[in-house]
N, C-alpha and C positions, 0 to 999 in steps of 0.2 A: 294737427295732422300732420305727418310728415310723408316723402317719397316713399312709394314701395320698390324700391331699387336696392342690389347689395350695394354694398361700402368697397370703395376702390381706394386704394393708399394713392394718397395724393404725393405724386413722384413726375419727371420728366415723361416716363413713358405713357403715363395715364393721360398728361396732358396731349402727347403726340396724337392719343386715341381717340380725342373728343374731335365730334364735327365741327366743322366751319359752319357754325348756326347760333342762333339765341337758342336761350334755355334757362330752368329754373336751377338753380345749383343749390346744394346742400352741403355744408363743410361741419364736418365732424371732429372729434377728438378720439384717443387711442380705444375707448370704451365704446365707441360708437352712439355719443352722445351730440345731437346736433348743438354746435356752436353758433351757427348762422345760417340764413337762407337768403339767397340773393336771384336777380333775374339780370342778365346781360348776355353779350356775345361770348360763348362758352371756353375756347381759348384763352382769352384775355382775362377773364376772372379767374380761371385757374393758374394762370400765370403769377398775375397780383397776389392770390392766396400763399401760392409755393415761396414767392419772394417775401411778402410780407407778411404773410399772417401764421397763426398759430395751429390751424388746423392741420390733421395729419391723415385724416381720409374726407372723401367726396365722394357725391353721386348728383347726377343730373339728370333732366329729362328734357329732350330735346321738343323747340317750340319750332312754330311756323313763321314767327315776327317776333319783332321786339314788343309790339302790343300783347301780341299771345303768351308770351314768357312772364308779363306783366299780370296778366291775368291769372295763371299759373301760379305766379307766385300769393297773390290775392287768396286762393283758394287753400293754399297751406295752412 
């Protein structure tokens, strides 16, 4: 199962719009196929993927805490 959110382009403006919160994140390719999913602090995870990853799209779901983000990831 994947997140039921629309894809956003993985670019600086998208990272700037991410809340300073934990969440579960899906990274995708140009076709919208999920490359990987992770849980963590949203801005940090997005910056790392933009710098070192190969994803071109992203979508996320905000969590209440790190533990909540991990549980959301387990449910994907």
